[in-house]
C-alpha positions as CSV (number, residue, x, y, z in Angstrom):
1,M,-15.8,24.7,37.0
2,L,-17.3,21.4,37.8
3,E,-20.9,22.4,37.0
4,N,-22.5,20.2,34.4
5,V,-19.5,17.8,34.1
6,T,-20.4,14.5,32.4
7,F,-18.4,11.4,32.8
8,G,-18.1,8.4,30.5
9,P,-16.4,6.8,27.5
10,I,-15.5,8.7,24.3
11,E,-16.4,7.1,20.9
12,P,-13.4,5.6,19.2
13,A,-14.1,7.6,16.0
14,Q,-13.8,10.8,18.1
15,L,-10.6,9.7,19.6
16,A,-9.1,8.9,16.2
17,S,-10.0,12.3,14.8
18,M,-8.2,14.4,17.4
19,S,-4.7,14.9,18.6
20,G,-4.0,14.4,22.3
21,L,-3.9,18.1,22.9
22,E,-7.2,18.6,21.1
23,L,-8.7,15.8,23.2
24,M,-7.7,17.3,26.5
25,Q,-8.9,20.8,25.4
26,A,-12.2,19.3,24.5
27,M,-12.6,17.7,27.9
28,I,-11.7,21.0,29.6
29,E,-14.2,22.8,27.4
30,K,-16.8,20.1,28.3
31,R,-17.3,19.2,24.6
32,L,-16.3,15.6,25.6
33,P,-17.0,13.7,28.8
34,A,-14.4,13.5,31.5
35,P,-13.0,10.1,32.2
36,T,-14.8,8.3,35.1
37,M,-11.5,7.8,36.9
38,A,-11.4,11.6,37.3
39,R,-14.5,11.5,39.5
40,T,-13.1,8.5,41.5
41,L,-9.7,10.2,42.1
42,N,-11.1,13.7,42.4
43,F,-8.7,14.7,39.6
44,W,-9.6,17.5,37.1
45,L,-7.8,18.9,34.1
46,A,-7.4,22.6,34.5
47,E,-5.0,23.6,31.7
48,V,-3.2,22.0,28.8
49,G,-0.8,23.3,26.2
50,E,2.1,22.6,23.9
51,G,5.0,20.7,25.6
52,W,8.0,18.5,25.2
53,R,7.9,15.6,22.9
54,F,10.0,12.5,23.7
């Protein structure tokens, strides 16, 4: 799961072109880098999906 994980910022244009769910899915699928804070806190996304909206 953690093999070949990259960490770093995501380009603003990429962020603007995706929904929050798409962004999280792309991180899980390693198409986008994980946030550096994930490495610091040893925190990893494992699953995302549709949920409640407030």
